C-alpha positions in Angstrom: -13.8 3.3 -13.7 -15.6 6.4 -12.6 -14.8 9.5 -13.5 -15.0 13.2 -12.4 -14.5 16.8 -14.1 -13.1 17.6 -10.8 -11.2 16.0 -7.7 -8.8 17.0 -5.3 -6.0 15.2 -4.5 -6.6 13.5 -0.7 -2.7 10.9 -1.2 -0.5 10.6 -3.9 1.2 6.7 -3.8 4.2 6.1 -6.1 3.7 2.3 -7.1 6.0 -0.4 -8.4 5.3 -4.2 -10.3 6.2 -5.6 -7.4 4.8 -4.1 -5.2 1.1 -4.9 -6.7 2.2 -8.5 -7.4 2.8 -8.5 -3.4 -0.8 -7.4 -3.3 -2.3 -9.7 -5.2 -0.3 -12.2 -3.3 -1.3 -11.6 -0.3 -4.7 -10.5 -1.1 -6.3 -13.5 0.4 -4.7 -13.3 3.8 -4.7 -9.2 3.8 -8.0 -8.2 3.0 -11.5 -8.5 4.7 -14.1 -11.1 4.7 -15.8 -8.5 2.0 -12.9 -8.8 0.2 -11.9 -5.4 0.3 -7.8 -5.1 0.9 -6.8 -2.1 2.5 -3.5 0.1 2.4 -2.8 3.2 4.2 0.1 5.0 2.7 2.8 6.7 5.0 5.7 8.5 3.8 6.9 6.9 1.3 5.2 2.9 1.8 2.1 1.0 1.7 0.9 -0.8 5.0 -1.9 -3.3 5.3 -3.5 -4.1 8.1 -3.4 -7.8 9.4 -7.1 -8.7 10.2 -5.6 -12.3 11.8 -3.2 -10.8 13.7 -3.7 -6.8 13.8 -0.4 -6.0 12.9 0.6 -3.9 10.3 2.3 -5.8 7.5 4.7 -3.4 4.6 3.0 -4.4 0.7 6.3 -2.2 -0.5 8.5 0.8 -0.2 8.1 2.6 -3.6 11.8 4.5 -3.2 14.0 4.6 0.6 13.1 7.5 2.3 16.1 10.5 2.3 16.9 9.8 6.1 17.8 6.0 5.2 19.6 7.5 1.9 23.1 5.8 3.0 21.4 2.1 3.5 22.9 0.8 -0.2 
């Protein structure tokens, strides 16, 4: 892993073990031909573009958003 003395923060994501295990189990299906899985941080969730279908799939939600707090 590379490290620098000063590093800006572009984004911050909370990742649960369940999300990480989901990324690993779906890695081959969601990664590109170079073997890279690209995830997008949107609010409190991570999404990956499925290269076969061209649609985004939910990798996982770390927490429900405050607007969805009524769902239990």
